[in-house]
N, C-alpha and C positions, 0 to 999 in steps of 0.2 A: 155232419154232412161234409164239412171241410176236410176232416181227417179221412173220410171214405173216398172223396173225389179222386185223389191221386191213385188209389188202389183200383178204382173202377176204370180210370183212364189206362192204367198199366195193363189191365185184363183185356180191354178193347184193343190196345195196340198189339199185344201178344197174339190175340185171336186174329187180328188183321194180318200179321206177319205169317202166321201158320197157314191162313187161307191163301196168301200170296204164294208161299212155297208149294202148297198143294197144287195150285193152279199151274205152277211151273214144272211140276213133275208128273202131272196127270196123263201126259202123253205116253208114259211108260206103263205097259201092262204086264200082268203076270206076277203072282205072289206065291210064296212057298219057300221051302228049303233051297238054299243056293250055295255056291262055292266061292271061296277066295283063293286065287292061285298066285303065289309069289315065291321069291327065293327062299332058301332054307333059313329058318330062324335059328341063328347060332347062339342066341342069348336066352331063349326060353321065355321071353316076355310076351309073346304074341297070343298064345292059347288062352291065358287068363283074361285078356281083353275080349277075346271072342266069346269066352264063357259068360261074360257079363251081358253081352248082347243076347245070347241064347237063353239066359235066365228070364229075360223080359220079353222074348219073342219066340215062344215055344213052337209056333206054327211056321216060323221063318228062320229056322236054325241055319247057321253058317258052318260049313265044313272047310277046314284049311287043307289045301293041296300044296305041298311044298315041292319046289323044283330045285335043281342043283344050286350050289352057292355061286358059281361063276355066272356072270351076266350073259356071256355068249351062249352058254348051255340053256339058260332060262329062255332066252329069246328063241332058240331053235325049237324047244318043245312047245312054246306058245304058238309060234308060227305054224308048226305042223298041225296043231289042233284047230287053229282058225282057218287055215287053208281047206281043211276038211269040213268046215262049217259045223263043227261039233258044238252042242249046247252044254258040254260038260263044264266049261269055264264060264262063270258069270261076272265076277269082279276080278279085274286083272291088275296085279301090282306091277306097273311098267317102270323100267328104268327111264329116267327123264329124256334120254336121247331117242327113245322109240316113238314118241308122240307123232311126229310127222309121218313116219313109215306106216304105223298102224292106222292112222286116220286116212292116209292116202289110199291104202288098200281096202278101206271100207270095213275093217275088222272091229272098230269101236264106234260108238255113237256119240255125237256132240251133246253137251250138257248145257243147261241154262245157267248163265253166270249169276243171276239173281238168287238162285237157290242155295248159294254158298257164300259165306262171309269172306270173300276174297280180299276185301279192303283191309282186313286185319292180318293178312299173311304178309310175309316178306316179299316185296315186289319182284325181285329176280326169280323167286321160286314160282310165282304165278305165271311168269313168262314161259316156263318150261312146259306148261300144260296147254298153251295156246298155239294154234297153227292156222294160218290163213284167217285170222281174226275170229276164230271159233274156239270155245273151250271144249277140249276133248278129254279131259281128266281133271281130277282134283288133287292138288299136292297133299301128300301124306307125310313124307319125311324129306328133309333137305340134306345137303352134304357139301362140304368144302374141305379140301385137303389142308392138313396142318403139319407143321414140322415138330416132331417129338425130339427132345434133346436131353442128354444126361446133364442135368444142372449141377450135380456134384462134381463131375469131371471138369465142366466149364469153370466152376468156382475155383478149383485147385490151380487152374492155369490163368485165372484172372480174366477169363473171356466173358463177354456178354452174348446173349443169344444172337446169332448171325442175322443180319438184315439183307445182306447182299451175297451173291454167289462167291465173290472173292473172299469174304469173311468165312463162309461155310467151307470153302476149299482149304483155307489156312487152318481152321480149327479141326476139320476132319483129318487132315494130314498129320497135324500135331498129335492129336489124341490116338490116331492109329499107330503112330510110331512109338509113343510113350507108354501106352497101356495095352498094346497088342490087341486092339479092338477094331472091328470094321468101322470105317468112317461114316458112310452114308449109304442108304438104300431106299429105293421106292418100289414100284411094281414094274419089273422089267422083263417078265415073261412076254412072249409075243401074243398078246391078247388085248382086250379093250383097256385093261389097266395101263398098258404101255402107251396106247394112244392118248390116254388122259395125261400121263406124265410128260409126254412130248408136247401136247397142246399147252400144258402149264408152262413148260420151258419157253415155248414160242411166245406165249402171251407175256411172260415175265421179262422177255427181251423187247417188248413193245410191238410184237407182231400178231398176226392171226392167220388161220388156215383157210377158212371159207368166210364168205359174207354172212351176216346174221341170219338171212333167210335161206342160206344154203344154195343159192343159185349161181354163185361165182366163186372161183378160186382166187382168193385175195392174198395168197402167201407171198410175202417179200422174201426172196431167196436169202438175202444177207441176214435178215433178222432170224429167219428159221434156222440158218446155219449156226448163228450165235447160240441159239437154244440147244441145238444138237451138240455143238462143241462142248457145252457145259457138261452134258452127260458122257459123251465119249472121252472127254478129258479125265473124268473121274475114274473110268475104267482103265485108261492107259496108265494113269499115275498110281493106281492101286488104292485110292481112298474110297472108291466104290468097289466092294468085293465081287469077284467073279461069280460067286454062288448066287448073287441076287439076280442073275439072268434067268433064274428059275422061280423068282418070287412073284406071287400074287399077294393079295391083301393079308391073308392069314400067315403066310410064310414070313413076310416082313414084320408083321406084328409080333410073332413068336421070337424072331431074331432080336428084336429090340428089347422085349420084356425079359428075355433070358440073359440080357447083358452082353450080347454079341455085336451091338451097334451103338455108336455114339449119337447118330442122328438117323431119323427115319421119317419119310413122308408117308402119312397114312390118313385115313378118315377118322372122325371123332369116336367111332365105336371102339377103337383100340384103346381109348383112355381108361375105361372102367377096368378091363382085365389087367392093364399095366399097374394099377394101384395095388393089386393083390399079388403081384409077381415079384421076381427077384430084384427088380429096380425100385419097387415100392414107392417111397417118397423121394426118390433120387432123380426124378425126371420132371420136365416141364413141357409146355407147348407154346408155340408162337406161330405167326403167319409164315407162309412159305417165303423164302428169300427170292430176290430177283436180280437182274443185272445191275441196277443202280439203286435199289431199295426194296421194300416189300414187294413180293411178286403177286401173281394173280392165279387163283385156283380155277380148275374146271368145276362147274356146278354139277353136283350129283344129287341123288335122291330117288325117291319112288313116288309115282303118282298113281291114283286109283282110277281105273277106266271101266266102262261098261261094255261087255262083249256084245257085238251086233247080233250074235246068235243065241244070246241068253233068252230063256223062256220065263224068267222070273225077274224081269227088269225093274218092276216097281219096288220089290223087296231089295234088290241090289242097290238101287239109287238111294233108298232110305238108309241102307247100311253105310254107303259112302258118306252121306251127310253125318251120320252118327260117328263113324270112325275117324273122321277128320275134324271133329268138334274139339273145343278147347280142353275139356277134361281128359279126353283120350290122348290128346297131344301132350298133355302134362305127363301122362303115364308112359307114353312112347319114350320120353326123355328119362323119366325117373326110373322106369323098370327096364328099358332096353338100351339106354344111353344113345338113342338115335336123335339127331337134331330135329326139333319140331319145325313147323312152318308158320306158326303164330308168332308174330313179332314180339308181342308183349312178354312172352315167356323168357326171352333173352335178357329182360331187365328185372326179372323177379329175384329179389334178394335171397329168398330161401333156396331157389334153384342154383343161383350163382355160388352160394356157400357150399352146396353139394357138388356142383360142377363148375369149378373155378375157370374153366376154359371158355365159358359161354360168351363173355365180351369179345374175346379174340375170335371165336367162331363167327359171331355176328358180323364182325368186320370182314372176315374172310368170305362169308356168303355174299355180303353186299358188294364186295369188290370182285367177286368171281364172275366168270363168263359162261353162259350156257354153251354147250357143244352145238354145232350147226344143226338147224332144223331141216335136215336133208332126208327125203324119202328113201334115199339110197345110203343112209348112214352106215349100215353094216359093211357095205363095200368100201366106203371111205375109211372106216376104222381098220379094215383088213389091210388095205394098202399102206396106211401109215405104220401100223404095228410091224408089218413085215419089213418095210424099208428101215425103220429105226432099229429093229432087232439085228438086222445084218450089220448095221453101222456100229452097234455096241459090242459085237462079238469079235474076238481076236481072229485073224491077225491085224485088223483095222486097216485093210488095204484100200478101202473106198474113201475118196475125199469127201468131206462134208458137203461142199457145194454141189458135187455130182449127185450125191444121195438126194439132196433136197430138190434139185432140178428134175431128176427122174420122178420123184414122188409128185411134184407139181404137175408134170405131164400126165401121169396116170390119173390124178384127181380131176384134171380137166376133161379127160375122156369120160369119166363116170358122170360128171355134172352135165356134160353135153348130151349124154344118153338118157337123162331124166325125162 
């Protein structure tokens, strides 16, 4: 009986938890086949995970609907579907910056916090799914920018990985001149990626663009100009190549792994392909540099939300619980090289052996800042990307403080119109 007692108690506790979860999700009705809509899977990891669900849920099969790779295009297609109140989309893979907009528009439904193990997720990641004190989605993957660098070239020059912008500038210029290689690049095409790169520069100079709740423009012109000057200076001096004005994530990834860049800012998904590329074992990763030390990344990732127009909500919510569970999170990392949201996976020795960047990535995520929770985030991003793109493009006729002051004025108009 003594040996059986713990087993009996465990069964009762498990049953109690299952009942509690069922009670928290019973308000959602409708079962049957449903869809998951998200950005294009460039690694091929996703369908095998969906197949595992389908094998055990033959009456609730999930179909993957892939949207374009670029976040801007994904959002446009989702918004068109939701504005039409179509029930074609059930589970939405949302960029973390869309939470406020989609919730404010009534396109997604709030979820019960207690139905998901949020206390075991990285805290900043959970914040991206909360708007006005309600949970509107469940974190699925996280993301933070990393600095990829050619450790072989740094070793030849006796350099350590740069921690500050001044060190990055010195090393990028030296390697550019000596090895005829591009110094540094990020994502500098005029789209959401440029907004991210600029936001990281502002944060890494000690500033911010909007308040945390997205209701005020809190941009300090001097700090924002410092961040902008870091980028424009690289283009003026040539250690950021002009071709990177057309770079999104894939273009910058390819440029680095083909050996055309000494340094590259990118997300962790670029790590796996680089290990089997021309740079092979010649590269490393570290945190983004900043003005006076390690910088601050923008927090990226994907959250899973429930469409307000889904007719299969019960199946969709159960799938979200399944797909954000610990075992699937392990596979998201192991098979797709995407950062998981469960904190304990970043300390797993087996995973660290396979993905040596995990400790650095964990610190990058914990020190990252979410982009503003603005219901008009798309307009905010368009204003920033357009202004910064003009500043980075020759002949560099606009003064940095004028660019920032004009940007701040436009942002104020957007926020006041909310």
